[in-house]
SESE-895666 format. One record per residue: residue number from 0; x, y, z negated of N, C-alpha, C in turn. Coordinates in nm, 4 decimals. Layout:
N
R     k       n.xx       n.yy       n.zz      ca.xx      ca.yy      ca.zz       c.xx       c.yy       c.zz
R   NUM          X          Y          Z          X          Y          Z          X          Y          Z
...
This chain:
267
R     k       n.xx       n.yy       n.zz      ca.xx      ca.yy      ca.zz       c.xx       c.yy       c.zz
R     0    -0.5457     2.9739    -1.3312    -0.4327     2.9705    -1.2314    -0.3242     2.8714    -1.2800
R     1    -0.2689     2.8060    -1.2013    -0.1563     2.6984    -1.2398    -0.0328     2.7501    -1.2801
R     2     0.0360     2.7289    -1.3904     0.1660     2.7726    -1.4235     0.2652     2.6931    -1.3838
R     3     0.3399     2.7460    -1.2839     0.4554     2.6455    -1.2537     0.5378     2.5951    -1.3555
R     4     0.6011     2.4704    -1.3293     0.6769     2.3973    -1.4289     0.7986     2.4650    -1.3792
R     5     0.9377     2.4689    -1.4727     1.0725     2.4952    -1.4637     1.1337     2.4577    -1.3109
R     6     1.1843     2.5507    -1.2519     1.2439     2.4810    -1.1392     1.3310     2.3802    -1.1435
R     7     1.3554     2.2999    -1.0518     1.3906     2.1534    -1.0606     1.5244     2.1714    -0.9471
R     8     1.5094     2.2177    -0.8358     1.6188     2.2630    -0.7534     1.6378     2.1564    -0.6371
R     9     1.5361     2.0837    -0.6172     1.5722     1.9391    -0.5095     1.5846     2.0083    -0.3710
R    10     1.4965     2.1212    -0.3603     1.4690     2.1847    -0.2384     1.5716     2.3300    -0.2257
R    11     1.6303     2.3463    -0.3080     1.7304     2.4875    -0.3265     1.7579     2.5435    -0.1895
R    12     1.7246     2.6414    -0.1511     1.7538     2.7250    -0.0062     1.6946     2.6750     0.0916
R    13     1.6194     2.5814     0.0955     1.5488     2.5423     0.2015     1.4174     2.6330     0.2591
R    14     1.4564     2.6577     0.3875     1.3049     2.7702     0.4309     1.2098     2.6398     0.4741
R    15     1.0869     2.6661     0.4152     0.9735     2.6053     0.4471     0.8713     2.6719     0.4904
R    16     0.8226     2.6178     0.6230     0.6842     2.7000     0.6914     0.5873     2.6005     0.6728
R    17     0.4830     2.6410     0.5757     0.3421     2.5525     0.5635     0.2342     2.6373     0.6409
R    18     0.1716     2.5428     0.6929     0.0276     2.5698     0.7538    -0.0947     2.5335     0.6440
R    19    -0.1984     2.6112     0.6398    -0.3056     2.5618     0.5657    -0.2879     2.5858     0.4146
R    20    -0.2004     2.6931     0.3892    -0.1339     2.7198     0.2506    -0.2048     2.8059     0.1780
R    21    -0.3363     2.8253     0.2114    -0.3902     2.8954     0.1237    -0.4906     2.8602     0.0381
R    22    -0.5055     2.7159     0.0509    -0.5887     2.6618    -0.0719    -0.5639     2.4852    -0.0517
R    23    -0.6205     2.4119    -0.1386    -0.6349     2.2751    -0.1273    -0.4814     2.2233    -0.1310
R    24    -0.4526     2.1076    -0.0472    -0.3489     2.0529    -0.0489    -0.2472     2.1267     0.0197
R    25    -0.2569     2.2037     0.0948    -0.1363     2.2926     0.1279    -0.0837     2.3846     0.0486
R    26    -0.1863     2.4667    -0.0518    -0.1598     2.5215    -0.1361    -0.0588     2.4565    -0.2698
R    27    -0.1158     2.3344    -0.2828    -0.0299     2.2478    -0.3806     0.0698     2.1774    -0.3308
R    28     0.1200     2.1845    -0.2000     0.2471     2.1648    -0.1371     0.3312     2.2857    -0.1390
R    29     0.2934     2.4259    -0.1484     0.3409     2.5305    -0.1421     0.3903     2.5681    -0.2693
R    30     0.3254     2.5466    -0.3912     0.3514     2.5500    -0.5320     0.4618     2.4475    -0.5712
R    31     0.4508     2.3039    -0.5475     0.5318     2.2254    -0.5538     0.6816     2.2602    -0.5007
R    32     0.6999     2.2900    -0.3675     0.7887     2.3371    -0.3001     0.8662     2.4289    -0.3658
R    33     0.8046     2.5383    -0.3872     0.8430     2.6372    -0.4805     0.9218     2.6271    -0.6055
R    34     0.8544     2.5539    -0.6565     0.9019     2.5073    -0.8153     1.0543     2.4187    -0.7789
R    35     1.0544     2.3666    -0.6715     1.1623     2.2865    -0.6432     1.2923     2.4042    -0.5469
R    36     1.2700     2.5191    -0.5450     1.3713     2.6135    -0.4950     1.3524     2.6519    -0.3606
R    37     1.2251     2.5942    -0.2884     1.2341     2.6420    -0.1643     1.1933     2.7799    -0.1482
R    38     1.2412     2.8185    -0.0179     1.1899     2.9787     0.0304     1.0646     2.9361     0.1200
R    39     0.9407     3.0141     0.1065     0.8367     2.9937     0.1802     0.7829     3.0863     0.2889
R    40     0.7555     3.0318     0.4022     0.6603     3.1220     0.4928     0.5376     3.0230     0.4889
R    41     0.4179     3.0940     0.4328     0.2755     3.0413     0.4140     0.1800     3.1101     0.5219
R    42     0.1342     3.0034     0.5725     0.0490     3.0451     0.7062    -0.1108     2.9867     0.6856
R    43    -0.1944     3.0884     0.7113    -0.3459     3.0528     0.7006    -0.4045     3.1553     0.7547
R    44    -0.5330     3.1330     0.7534    -0.6448     3.2308     0.8179    -0.7022     3.3420     0.7379
R    45    -0.6495     3.3460     0.6127    -0.7071     3.4490     0.5347    -0.5830     3.4877     0.4039
R    46    -0.5783     3.6287     0.4523    -0.4898     3.6968     0.3993    -0.4903     3.7346     0.2301
R    47    -0.6052     3.7431     0.2251    -0.6112     3.7500     0.0586    -0.5883     3.5967    -0.0287
R    48    -0.6275     3.5055     0.0487    -0.5978     3.3890    -0.0329    -0.4454     3.3532    -0.0244
R    49    -0.4076     3.3833     0.0877    -0.2451     3.3781     0.1380    -0.1529     3.4556    -0.0022
R    50    -0.2173     3.5544    -0.0234    -0.1440     3.6449    -0.1337    -0.1550     3.5988    -0.2685
R    51    -0.2573     3.5461    -0.2921    -0.3006     3.4605    -0.4210    -0.2052     3.3276    -0.4267
R    52    -0.1914     3.2875    -0.3262    -0.0928     3.1540    -0.3099     0.0512     3.1948    -0.3811
R    53     0.0875     3.3034    -0.3046     0.2291     3.3795    -0.3227     0.2542     3.3912    -0.4858
R    54     0.1716     3.4478    -0.5433     0.1420     3.4584    -0.6872     0.1510     3.3336    -0.7688
R    55     0.0891     3.2520    -0.7350     0.0822     3.1035    -0.8101     0.2219     3.0397    -0.7765
R    56     0.2947     3.0597    -0.6623     0.4162     2.9844    -0.6286     0.5184     3.0124    -0.7028
R    57     0.5621     3.1769    -0.7152     0.6616     3.1943    -0.7905     0.6425     3.3507    -0.8717
R    58     0.5568     3.3111    -0.9789     0.5580     3.4803    -1.0445     0.7053     3.4866    -1.0813
R    59     0.7367     3.6147    -1.0631     0.8644     3.6904    -1.0785     0.9751     3.6827    -0.9843
R    60     0.9448     3.6353    -0.8846     1.0447     3.6053    -0.7878     0.9760     3.6820    -0.6653
R    61     0.9447     3.8247    -0.6957     0.9042     3.8977    -0.5748     0.9739     3.9145    -0.4225
R    62     0.9310     3.8912    -0.3400     0.9973     3.8851    -0.2170     1.0731     3.7372    -0.1713
R    63     1.0461     3.6888    -0.2163     1.1230     3.5271    -0.2153     1.0165     3.4599    -0.1082
R    64     0.9000     3.4692    -0.0782     0.7947     3.4065     0.0221     0.7471     3.5087     0.1060
R    65     0.7025     3.4663     0.2062     0.6385     3.5428     0.3226     0.5247     3.4688     0.3661
R    66     0.4291     3.5659     0.3995     0.2722     3.5234     0.4567     0.2516     3.5644     0.6098
R    67     0.1968     3.4917     0.6779     0.1103     3.5263     0.7906    -0.0091     3.4766     0.8163
R    68    -0.0919     3.5756     0.8856    -0.2390     3.5048     0.9105    -0.1823     3.4386     1.0459
R    69    -0.2358     3.3180     1.0683    -0.2143     3.2309     1.1984    -0.3359     3.1519     1.2132
R    70    -0.3759     3.1328     1.3191    -0.4792     3.0509     1.4275    -0.4090     2.9430     1.4931
R    71    -0.3827     2.8190     1.4210    -0.2913     2.7160     1.4742    -0.3386     2.6794     1.6105
R    72    -0.4690     2.6943     1.6361    -0.5109     2.6761     1.8107    -0.4766     2.7446     1.9070
R    73    -0.4118     2.8680     1.8630    -0.3510     2.9674     1.9324    -0.1919     2.9294     1.9755
R    74    -0.1622     2.8718     2.0592    -0.0409     2.7977     2.0962     0.0826     2.9037     2.1131
R    75     0.0440     3.0577     2.1712     0.1319     3.1487     2.1739     0.1604     3.2006     2.0296
R    76     0.0569     3.2252     1.9602     0.0743     3.2731     1.7975     0.1692     3.1778     1.7257
R    77     0.1472     3.0214     1.7564     0.2342     2.9442     1.6744     0.3640     2.9742     1.7086
R    78     0.3938     2.9718     1.8403     0.5558     2.9933     1.8798     0.6092     3.1109     1.8181
R    79     0.5204     3.2313     1.8381     0.5510     3.3677     1.7731     0.5667     3.3503     1.6172
R    80     0.4821     3.2873     1.5738     0.5095     3.2813     1.3964     0.6254     3.1852     1.3767
R    81     0.6668     3.0911     1.4498     0.8076     3.0080     1.3952     0.9133     3.1101     1.4466
R    82     0.9202     3.1873     1.5718     1.0236     3.2770     1.5921     1.0359     3.3676     1.5004
R    83     0.9198     3.4389     1.4537     0.9381     3.5740     1.3731     1.0002     3.5004     1.2433
R    84     0.9381     3.3889     1.1921     0.9734     3.3269     1.0424     1.1154     3.3143     1.0653
R    85     1.1716     3.2701     1.1560     1.3255     3.2320     1.1924     1.4152     3.3739     1.1620
R    86     1.3516     3.4772     1.2438     1.4274     3.5983     1.2405     1.4252     3.6518     1.0818
R    87     1.3261     3.6474     1.0264     1.2887     3.7068     0.8990     1.3804     3.6240     0.7607
R    88     1.3697     3.4919     0.7950     1.4044     3.4159     0.6747     1.5080     3.3136     0.7136
R    89     1.5564     3.2977     0.8273     1.6610     3.2085     0.8753     1.5785     3.0889     0.9288
R    90     1.6697     2.9867     0.9590     1.6078     2.8750     1.0323     1.5126     2.7836     0.9625
R    91     1.4088     2.7464     0.9956     1.3231     2.6696     0.9183     1.3671     2.5185     0.9175
R    92     1.3911     2.4940     0.7829     1.4317     2.3389     0.7541     1.3163     2.2395     0.7348
R    93     1.2224     2.2858     0.7129     1.0798     2.1973     0.6783     0.9786     2.2671     0.7591
R    94     0.8900     2.1881     0.8190     0.7615     2.2312     0.8758     0.6464     2.1376     0.8187
R    95     0.5740     2.1911     0.7430     0.4519     2.1175     0.6927     0.3182     2.1660     0.7842
R    96     0.2690     2.0746     0.8394     0.1294     2.1021     0.9120     0.0387     2.0565     0.8269
R    97     0.0112     2.1521     0.7431    -0.1507     2.1252     0.6339    -0.2756     2.1644     0.6963
R    98    -0.2565     2.2516     0.7844    -0.3980     2.3252     0.8328    -0.5092     2.2229     0.8812
R    99    -0.6185     2.1977     0.8481    -0.7033     2.0903     0.8959    -0.8781     2.1578     0.8671
R   100    -0.9359     2.0875     0.9569    -1.0669     2.1213     0.9365    -1.1662     1.9489     0.9333
R   101    -1.2738     1.9900     0.9080    -1.3711     1.8667     0.8828    -1.5139     1.8982     0.9337
R   102    -1.5697     1.7998     1.0026    -1.7235     1.8240     1.0186    -1.7923     1.6754     1.0191
R   103    -1.9097     1.6593     0.9991    -1.9644     1.5480     0.9754    -2.1007     1.5256     1.0717
R   104    -2.1090     1.4517     1.1782    -2.2250     1.4428     1.2640    -2.2377     1.2884     1.2892
R   105    -2.3553     1.2357     1.3076    -2.3531     1.0985     1.3827    -2.2856     1.1327     1.5284
R   106    -2.2333     1.0311     1.5464    -2.1427     1.0252     1.7173    -2.2228     1.0746     1.8175
R   107    -2.3606     1.0596     1.8252    -2.4402     1.1094     1.9333    -2.4902     1.2491     1.9294
R   108    -2.4539     1.2973     1.7893    -2.4996     1.4397     1.7635    -2.3727     1.5221     1.7935
R   109    -2.2647     1.4790     1.8114    -2.1419     1.5793     1.8250    -2.1508     1.6282     1.9490
R   110    -2.1448     1.7721     1.9750    -2.1320     1.8352     2.1009    -1.9856     1.8090     2.1437
R   111    -1.9690     1.8464     2.2764    -1.8086     1.8309     2.3102    -1.7217     1.9757     2.2639
R   112    -1.8102     2.0707     2.2221    -1.7395     2.1872     2.1483    -1.6988     2.1702     2.0378
R   113    -1.7775     2.0918     1.9283    -1.7486     2.0554     1.7900    -1.6242     1.9522     1.8117
R   114    -1.6301     1.8561     1.8718    -1.5421     1.7749     1.8793    -1.3895     1.8062     1.9426
R   115    -1.3830     1.9200     2.0411    -1.2608     1.9698     2.0848    -1.2097     2.0663     1.9643
R   116    -1.3306     2.1407     1.8750    -1.2523     2.2203     1.7756    -1.2060     2.1398     1.6804
R   117    -1.2376     2.0429     1.6415    -1.1642     1.9496     1.5290    -1.0414     1.9160     1.5826
R   118    -1.0243     1.8391     1.6933    -0.8839     1.8134     1.7693    -0.8036     1.9288     1.7849
R   119    -0.8548     2.0509     1.8277    -0.7775     2.1563     1.8526    -0.6927     2.1879     1.7319
R   120    -0.7945     2.1939     1.5888    -0.7049     2.2333     1.4784    -0.6040     2.1341     1.4452
R   121    -0.6825     2.0027     1.4276    -0.6106     1.9029     1.3403    -0.4725     1.8139     1.4282
R   122    -0.5220     1.8443     1.5551    -0.4271     1.7575     1.6522    -0.3160     1.8604     1.7100
R   123    -0.3929     1.9516     1.7845    -0.3214     2.0497     1.8825    -0.2444     2.1684     1.8008
R   124    -0.2839     2.2047     1.6839    -0.2033     2.3166     1.5880    -0.0824     2.2321     1.5538
R   125    -0.0838     2.1283     1.5112     0.0615     2.0559     1.4593     0.1481     2.0320     1.6104
R   126     0.0889     1.9890     1.7020     0.1551     1.9662     1.8355     0.2407     2.1131     1.8685
R   127     0.1621     2.2341     1.8555     0.2049     2.3756     1.9064     0.3393     2.4005     1.8220
R   128     0.3160     2.3580     1.6909     0.4119     2.3987     1.5725     0.5252     2.3144     1.6048
R   129     0.5095     2.1931     1.6082     0.6330     2.0972     1.6242     0.6785     2.1299     1.7473
R   130     0.6630     2.1704     1.8582     0.7274     2.1934     1.9764     0.8021     2.3094     1.9597
R   131     0.7357     2.4151     1.8842     0.8158     2.5510     1.8492     0.9366     2.5220     1.7380
R   132     0.9125     2.4573     1.6365     0.9709     2.4443     1.5395     1.1115     2.3113     1.5771
R   133     1.0709     2.2024     1.6392     1.1879     2.1101     1.6578     1.3184     2.1450     1.7183
R   134     1.2966     2.2409     1.8428     1.4278     2.2552     1.8969     1.5564     2.3049     1.8245
R   135     1.4869     2.4255     1.7345     1.6348     2.4528     1.6459     1.6515     2.3342     1.5431
R   136     1.5616     2.2732     1.4702     1.5970     2.1686     1.3807     1.7056     2.0635     1.4403
R   137     1.6537     2.0053     1.5832     1.7639     1.9319     1.6496     1.8792     1.9941     1.6712
R   138     1.8781     2.1159     1.7233     2.0200     2.1894     1.7432     2.1105     2.1902     1.6320
R   139     2.0703     2.2103     1.5030     2.1419     2.1952     1.3760     2.1590     2.0744     1.3373
R   140     2.0779     1.9494     1.3626     2.0926     1.8221     1.3293     2.0375     1.7994     1.1990
R   141     1.9415     1.8686     1.1458     1.8887     1.8354     1.0263     1.7590     1.9016     1.0327
R   142     1.6561     1.8402     0.9692     1.5167     1.9045     0.9539     1.4280     1.7818     0.8971
R   143     1.2932     1.8499     0.8675     1.1980     1.7762     0.8250     1.0780     1.8343     0.8737
R   144     0.9950     1.7472     0.9371     0.8639     1.7610     0.9596     0.7820     1.6941     0.8871
R   145     0.6471     1.7431     0.8294     0.5341     1.6482     0.7341     0.4317     1.7236     0.7788
R   146     0.3616     1.6168     0.8411     0.2164     1.6175     0.8991     0.0890     1.5732     0.8030
R   147     0.0240     1.6325     0.7642    -0.0661     1.6406     0.6558    -0.1840     1.5555     0.7493
R   148    -0.1922     1.4463     0.7418    -0.3024     1.3381     0.8217    -0.4250     1.3210     0.7245
R   149    -0.4464     1.1650     0.6987    -0.5615     1.1378     0.6370    -0.5837     0.9820     0.6338
R   150    -0.6053     0.9350     0.5315    -0.6504     0.7944     0.5075    -0.7439     0.7695     0.6086
R   151    -0.7970     0.8786     0.6446    -0.9334     0.8453     0.7726    -0.8632     0.7890     0.9123
R   152    -0.7353     0.8444     0.9222    -0.6648     0.8072     1.0373    -0.6174     0.6717     1.0350
R   153    -0.6568     0.5934     0.9632    -0.5998     0.4355     0.9358    -0.7553     0.3522     0.9473
R   154    -0.8610     0.4137     0.9409    -0.9827     0.3297     0.9457    -1.0949     0.3898     1.0272
R   155    -1.1937     0.3279     1.0132    -1.3352     0.3801     1.0805    -1.4651     0.4169     0.9865
R   156    -1.5105     0.5127     0.9964    -1.6236     0.5347     0.9212    -1.7248     0.6136     0.9729
R   157    -1.8553     0.5988     0.9307    -1.9940     0.6645     1.0049    -1.9435     0.8191     0.9928
R   158    -1.9945     0.8723     1.1060    -2.0417     1.0166     1.0826    -1.9200     1.0937     1.0605
R   159    -1.7947     1.0580     1.1043    -1.6897     1.1673     1.0981    -1.6133     1.1106     1.2152
R   160    -1.6626     1.0894     1.3537    -1.5765     1.0387     1.4248    -1.4619     1.1381     1.4939
R   161    -1.4930     1.2502     1.4898    -1.4017     1.3474     1.5341    -1.2827     1.3826     1.4592
R   162    -1.3320     1.3736     1.3368    -1.2307     1.4245     1.2234    -1.1351     1.2723     1.2190
R   163    -1.1696     1.1563     1.2316    -1.1007     1.0147     1.2024    -1.0263     1.0175     1.3433
R   164    -1.0677     1.0441     1.4489    -0.9781     1.0467     1.5689    -0.8986     1.1381     1.5857
R   165    -0.9066     1.2788     1.5346    -0.8020     1.3763     1.5133    -0.6879     1.3004     1.4406
R   166    -0.7270     1.2584     1.3244    -0.6342     1.2019     1.2211    -0.5523     1.0900     1.2582
R   167    -0.6238     0.9786     1.3822    -0.5383     0.8838     1.4209    -0.4497     0.9481     1.5002
R   168    -0.5094     1.0289     1.6095    -0.4108     1.1182     1.7054    -0.2759     1.1574     1.6118
R   169    -0.3108     1.2152     1.5225    -0.1663     1.2794     1.4490    -0.0985     1.1725     1.3932
R   170    -0.1478     1.0786     1.3506    -0.0595     0.9666     1.3107     0.0369     0.9210     1.4069
R   171    -0.0404     0.8841     1.5296     0.0266     0.8462     1.6522     0.1408     0.9518     1.7004
R   172     0.1022     1.0633     1.6876     0.1958     1.1772     1.7363     0.3266     1.1920     1.6612
R   173     0.2857     1.1395     1.5238     0.4113     1.1427     1.4466     0.4985     1.0535     1.4512
R   174     0.4427     0.9350     1.4870     0.5314     0.7824     1.5159     0.5742     0.8265     1.6815
R   175     0.5555     0.8796     1.7271     0.6074     0.8908     1.8877     0.7246     0.9952     1.8759
R   176     0.6889     1.1227     1.8193     0.7913     1.1988     1.8048     0.9169     1.1509     1.7198
R   177     0.9078     1.1056     1.6198     0.9967     1.0487     1.5256     1.0975     0.9371     1.5967
R   178     1.0268     0.8567     1.6945     1.0766     0.7626     1.7707     1.1820     0.8585     1.8699
R   179     1.1346     0.9436     1.9461     1.2014     1.0114     2.0360     1.3229     1.1018     1.9810
R   180     1.3105     1.1288     1.8809     1.4234     1.2113     1.8155     1.5083     1.1493     1.7129
R   181     1.4627     1.0191     1.7070     1.5135     0.9529     1.5913     1.6833     0.9710     1.5439
R   182     1.7417     0.9701     1.6553     1.9074     0.9937     1.6469     1.9392     1.1497     1.6117
R   183     1.8620     1.2397     1.5999     1.8776     1.3705     1.5950     1.9209     1.4397     1.4460
R   184     1.8977     1.3441     1.3531     1.8948     1.3957     1.2071     1.7845     1.4693     1.1533
R   185     1.6635     1.4676     1.2734     1.5227     1.5338     1.1883     1.4300     1.3979     1.1604
R   186     1.3788     1.4190     1.0706     1.2792     1.3170     1.0310     1.1282     1.3739     1.0623
R   187     1.0135     1.2796     1.0903     0.9188     1.3250     1.1081     0.8033     1.2382     1.0600
R   188     0.7551     1.2566     0.9408     0.6565     1.1813     0.8920     0.5349     1.2414     0.8643
R   189     0.4374     1.1552     0.8146     0.2752     1.1860     0.7773     0.2446     1.1531     0.6470
R   190     0.1673     1.2439     0.5665     0.1092     1.1922     0.4551    -0.0468     1.1958     0.4637
R   191    -0.1000     1.0583     0.4145    -0.2472     1.0356     0.4470    -0.3270     1.0491     0.3244
R   192    -0.3790     1.1640     0.2696    -0.4610     1.1429     0.1430    -0.5743     1.0710     0.1604
R   193    -0.6430     1.0402     0.0681    -0.7766     0.9732     0.0691    -0.8768     1.0924     0.0067
R   194    -0.9380     1.0657    -0.0896    -1.0492     1.1573    -0.1465    -0.9669     1.2499    -0.2440
R   195    -0.9568     1.3628    -0.2140    -0.9031     1.4773    -0.2846    -0.9790     1.5900    -0.3112
R   196    -0.9553     1.6348    -0.4359    -1.0336     1.7341    -0.5040    -1.0148     1.8752    -0.4401
R   197    -1.0862     1.9099    -0.3113    -1.0462     2.0366    -0.2253    -1.2124     2.0989    -0.1967
R   198    -1.1830     2.1957    -0.1426    -1.3015     2.2586    -0.1021    -1.3792     2.1965     0.0247
R   199    -1.2942     2.1177     0.0944    -1.3333     2.0313     0.2019    -1.4212     1.9414     0.1527
R   200    -1.3738     1.8552     0.0658    -1.4405     1.7581     0.0104    -1.5839     1.8235    -0.0634
R   201    -1.5517     1.8992    -0.1501    -1.6563     1.9356    -0.2457    -1.7854     1.9776    -0.1378
R   202    -1.7461     2.0845    -0.0276    -1.8536     2.1216     0.0432    -1.9253     2.0094     0.1165
R   203    -1.8499     1.8930     0.1741    -1.9187     1.7841     0.2327    -2.0159     1.7029     0.1334
R   204    -1.9660     1.6838     0.0326    -2.0339     1.6299    -0.0659    -2.1653     1.7150    -0.1384
R   205    -2.1515     1.8175    -0.1504    -2.2729     1.9154    -0.1695    -2.3518     1.9181    -0.0325
R   206    -2.3313     1.9031     0.0729    -2.4166     1.8921     0.1731    -2.4898     1.7914     0.1807
R   207    -2.4449     1.6643     0.1478    -2.4831     1.5427     0.1227    -2.5678     1.5248     0.0300
R   208    -2.5519     1.5942    -0.0910    -2.6631     1.5992    -0.2054    -2.7687     1.6824    -0.1649
R   209    -2.7522     1.7876    -0.0764    -2.9102     1.8389    -0.0186    -2.9727     1.7416     0.0689
R   210    -2.8895     1.6763     0.1677    -2.9618     1.6328     0.2336    -3.0230     1.5195     0.2022
R   211    -2.9771     1.4246     0.0959    -3.0302     1.2987     0.0472    -3.0999     1.3347    -0.0752
R   212    -3.1174     1.4712    -0.1423    -3.1879     1.4970    -0.2448    -3.1347     1.4269    -0.3754
R   213    -3.0008     1.4028    -0.3616    -2.9660     1.3094    -0.5143    -2.8612     1.3800    -0.5645
R   214    -2.8393     1.3648    -0.6943    -2.7038     1.4372    -0.7546    -2.5800     1.4067    -0.7365
R   215    -2.4923     1.4949    -0.7277    -2.3498     1.4425    -0.6591    -2.3033     1.3165    -0.7048
R   216    -2.3082     1.2896    -0.8292    -2.2755     1.1711    -0.8922    -2.3180     1.0407    -0.8013
R   217    -2.4390     1.0568    -0.7749    -2.5175     0.9288    -0.6786    -2.4551     0.9459    -0.5602
R   218    -2.4206     1.0635    -0.4928    -2.3850     1.0645    -0.3614    -2.2409     1.0093    -0.3404
R   219    -2.1673     1.0505    -0.4355    -2.0067     1.0016    -0.4283    -1.9851     0.8790    -0.4939
R   220    -2.0939     0.7904    -0.5633    -2.0547     0.6936    -0.6159    -2.0134     0.5752    -0.5430
R   221    -2.0901     0.5595    -0.4270    -2.0343     0.4248    -0.3307    -1.8818     0.4572    -0.2644
R   222    -1.8562     0.5550    -0.2554    -1.7341     0.5712    -0.2071    -1.6358     0.5859    -0.3141
R   223    -1.6512     0.5950    -0.4252    -1.5530     0.5785    -0.5430    -1.5617     0.4163    -0.5818
R   224    -1.6575     0.3698    -0.5806    -1.6761     0.2094    -0.5709    -1.5619     0.1505    -0.4874
R   225    -1.5111     0.2094    -0.3892    -1.4055     0.1298    -0.3163    -1.2515     0.1623    -0.3681
R   226    -1.2568     0.2611    -0.4437    -1.1254     0.3159    -0.4849    -1.0763     0.2492    -0.6252
R   227    -0.9717     0.1946    -0.6233    -0.9147     0.1145    -0.7179    -0.9412     0.1951    -0.8707
R   228    -0.8630     0.3123    -0.8691    -0.8734     0.4166    -0.9820    -0.9896     0.4660    -0.9978
R   229    -1.1005     0.4525    -0.8963    -1.2567     0.5001    -0.9536    -1.2214     0.6623    -0.9707
R   230    -1.1495     0.7223    -0.9090    -1.1662     0.8667    -0.9377    -1.1298     0.9416    -0.8068
R   231    -1.1405     1.0688    -0.7911    -1.0883     1.1502    -0.6917    -0.9393     1.2129    -0.7540
R   232    -0.8502     1.1924    -0.6314    -0.7176     1.2641    -0.6715    -0.7148     1.4268    -0.6771
R   233    -0.5996     1.4551    -0.7207    -0.6011     1.6034    -0.7315    -0.4607     1.6527    -0.6183
R   234    -0.4973     1.7742    -0.5574    -0.4143     1.8076    -0.4539    -0.2791     1.7876    -0.5066
R   235    -0.2014     1.8397    -0.6489    -0.0597     1.7996    -0.6920    -0.0079     1.6772    -0.6644
R   236    -0.1287     1.5666    -0.6748    -0.0723     1.4206    -0.6571    -0.0206     1.4125    -0.5096
R   237    -0.0602     1.4814    -0.4180    -0.0361     1.4537    -0.2643     0.0966     1.5543    -0.2791
R   238     0.1171     1.6629    -0.3292     0.2371     1.7540    -0.3302     0.3388     1.7093    -0.3677
R   239     0.3402     1.5904    -0.4335     0.4822     1.5503    -0.5228     0.5140     1.4675    -0.3939
R   240     0.4520     1.4025    -0.2953     0.5115     1.3101    -0.2079     0.5810     1.4109    -0.0979
R   241     0.5234     1.5372    -0.0812     0.5745     1.6181     0.0349     0.7172     1.6767    -0.0259
R   242     0.7183     1.6978    -0.1485     0.8645     1.7473    -0.2099     0.9724     1.5969    -0.1733
R   243     0.9273     1.4876    -0.2037     1.0208     1.3777    -0.1569     1.0593     1.3696    -0.0074
R   244     0.9549     1.3763     0.0684     0.9682     1.3828     0.2033     1.0616     1.4888     0.2777
R   245     1.0616     1.6199     0.1973     1.1097     1.7274     0.2371     1.2691     1.7119     0.2029
R   246     1.2868     1.6618     0.0871     1.4604     1.6517     0.0270     1.5067     1.5621     0.0964
R   247     1.6567     1.5541     0.0728     1.7660     1.4507     0.1471     1.7228     1.3201     0.0653
R   248     1.6440     1.3037    -0.0071     1.6214     1.1661    -0.0870     1.5399     1.0601     0.0146
R   249     1.4493     1.1241     0.1085     1.3913     1.0614     0.2194     1.4826     1.0186     0.3438
R   250     1.5894     1.0463     0.3531     1.7047     1.0593     0.4714     1.6721     0.9359     0.5621
R   251     1.6194     0.8207     0.4928     1.6025     0.6948     0.5778     1.4850     0.6631     0.6007
R   252     1.4011     0.7976     0.6167     1.2260     0.7567     0.6481     1.1990     0.8172     0.7570
R   253     1.1559     0.7675     0.8722     1.0982     0.8845     0.9755     0.9743     0.7798     1.0386
R   254     0.8913     0.8454     1.0886     0.7507     0.7976     1.1806     0.6756     0.7050     1.0835
R   255     0.6785     0.7351     0.9371     0.5931     0.6825     0.8566     0.4684     0.7501     0.8180
R   256     0.3574     0.6690     0.8039     0.2376     0.7217     0.7572     0.1856     0.6791     0.6087
R   257     0.2138     0.7641     0.5241     0.2295     0.7104     0.3665     0.0765     0.7499     0.3184
R   258     0.0136     0.6553     0.2739    -0.1230     0.6642     0.2195    -0.1268     0.6973     0.0554
R   259    -0.1756     0.7900     0.0183    -0.2076     0.8217    -0.1193    -0.3520     0.8327    -0.1568
R   260    -0.4294     0.7167    -0.1871    -0.5600     0.7290    -0.2048    -0.6023     0.6929    -0.3207
R   261    -0.5280     0.6457    -0.4205    -0.5672     0.5848    -0.5447    -0.6007     0.4314    -0.5325
R   262    -0.5760     0.3923    -0.4316    -0.6019     0.2379    -0.4133    -0.7261     0.2156    -0.3314
R   263    -0.7483     0.2881    -0.2032    -0.8606     0.2588    -0.1373    -0.8416     0.1736    -0.0185
R   264    -0.7070     0.1950     0.0666    -0.6810     0.1187     0.1916    -0.5326     0.0533     0.1259
R   265    -0.5213    -0.0520     0.1519    -0.3775    -0.1432     0.1113    -0.3330    -0.1742     0.2181
R   266    -0.2668    -0.0992     0.2955    -0.2020    -0.0966     0.4164    -0.0480    -0.0625     0.3983
């Protein structure tokens, strides 16, 4: 279990709604924002993992955070989740769209259903929640939207067309919405992680390990060779950027897609 550092207070009093909060990058973001004083509504598909995340976020602060099971592909459920979170804990100040899924197939092996499944979670989930949460942010004249995209949204790579396309689209959505509401006082930005030590990455490389009948180190070596730091990043290294984007310190930034990849893409 991660032990949170002393609270610093950069997000004191802010109500943050985070999807994909039960594990990986989303969970790390929840922990980092809790350390900075935020009140959290954590959403994911697994209640048990959400409960574990709450314990990690703020030991000793019982009742400070709320959880809800949410399938982000269900538009009506997304709108209901935002409305209920506002009723329970006050206006949402920061929306973090962290829910995401991954699959890897040759382009010609993708079925329409599988391609659609990736798009519905990685793109449309964020669309639903942004349309649900943004109106009250705009009315108040302040708010933050942080979309967790990917470095894959800025480049092409084999055998992950659906994932890459979904992240390209999410970056495009981030830019378009940021421009459209630019005068409102609400900012909309995206984080683009590279290779990060998560269940998603591990399961994919374990699959390749079996397919290629080669050790994990051999499978991952060609990818790490492209990374200047020659290592996989850790979720907290992504979470620190989310805290900045959620804070008043980022007030001059909107429509940006910020890469955190250890030096793989220099864009």
